[in-house]
Steps between C-alpha positions, in 0.01 A plus 500: 500500500569819315573822639164650417306226660701543813411872517125426440510230777681747744239776431211258554656393835538865604149577403358203682694604823354855464148369470539277804627813694198688408272229602668437830561872588261730323648806655848458360426675181244743655536871440648670807289814417183280501586372844552852626171620367296225684660591832253725701576873560589685820195594724535716813327766700584828356295721743368395841125543521371843589209448748216738504151457680199526283164381649470537875194399706455442871673167512718457195729691272597413139866554410609562144838353411684646200829320412725465198654169374814515297594266216804451284619249252287254291112505516373350831165368585331328798587782735286557812515769774367403845396764762450404859408714817624381834391653837810697621455385857387138478651417159175324403398500124205746457452529123653366182461560122693383195529664152601316176707699247498477123807394313787743587720615220782743456714680759234695682268508810126461507254624764318242722211648696263330740321548833485332839215544749604483864350574845526876582725458798873498594764442235587248225811353334424490114705218337551506125646175323567445131480149361615374163386155393393451866842579659562814706745730327467826706323637811431823698336585834359838592328600844209727543337620835245715647201375297257573779537861426394473133175672409474663843541867412234600757649560844449717815593855440840583654524867556583741782175694429263207433545208748405150376244479775291773648312404821223725639207476739171457321262472796500422880238310696564594854226276648644188334868623536549446126694717246469476120820563316529607143804362330576657154767320308675705226581297183708606200528330165860523379447302181398602162167307484181511711529301815187306489325404815714496818387396858613674817465314827542670829554327839495672836699313775507615868844611582569319833328166425556496118137370468309583184239756608336564158560442133356612176551532125406713209555484122639784281426504132732591217769744599642685200871506423676746730175559698434482875186380652370443856339185649315579822390239748315559837560266799348515843720412806482534878600849625797581722745251344791539255493322172733404213345563159618256239395527135582281203431536125400192295480469117344197360540333846871563523643730780696788331555756783447563867494811723469567879379779723370536849192627681558628831172502713654436847555847666776375732751348242568497136665245259728519201714812445392688808594297797436782758255386784330778705150572622309720263134627477385331193135426366464295196179687419709806447629354183182367354380602156187713424276208497499477888151559630408861581366384831841388603680813352242739672528343837665771726809412696468478878638817679753422784489732803721523794397350834324733760322459834113559475392850573834682482493688185666836411218716645522339842875563505448873433241537782731335737800740402273806543389380840854451614593863395201647694601315803845626489387866474267463797772366715739782397229762614445337827 
């Protein structure tokens, strides 16, 4: 065999081995840059979600979640962000939503905004998890609390000059031993929007027994931003007892604020701040409003006189004194 033939045969063998290598291991001759290009990029939470309330009604609140997802490296698709709300006390899952992202490219962050609707009570732990190709790659947990206070700008007025509850006597029925009390609740809207309808419920409880003596409710229409309005309720209770006056404000059926005062109708003792007990001359009718009947107002009070024996008035006393003087003069002359 000539030298040329040997070289050709050797080259053929080398070529055959190379072809077999490519067939058995295709990646041996692959471009390393191409392999790097097919590897997914980095995905993470660039900014934790900012949580703000949007729609609030009587029972639920909608929380808007604004987060940013960061990306770096080759283009990445099949990325999802899952948000969950867990009850802060029980740990139970309350709400969940998932957002799918478009293909992420370049070294940058993109906004991911969504909303969760939760019951308007207590607090929640908001969990954010980022998935790439179905696998978790990053997570975050943020806690919020005080949701029961959302949308409840209307509250009892807190002022030294204007009490939250003003209790007065509207009328008195002496024959039935009943007193009608007028309870005026002062409400202030501290928000920037009209309040809508709010309901004020008033309960009178007898102080010693804690029994409910009367209860009533009234509804107040829109209270403008920064405005104050009164809600007045009249309740009739037995006279000569002391009462706790409890009032509550409801908005869309949700309790938003409470206040307490007292009504002291017992002349021998008082409750709450003044604990002094002493006998006093007290008549509920003295504190009645102008709508008390004229007949009761015009009735003259009985005149109290000192005790005296029949027939012994001032004139009789003078006559007796004069007689005594004359008798003394006569005895002197004799």
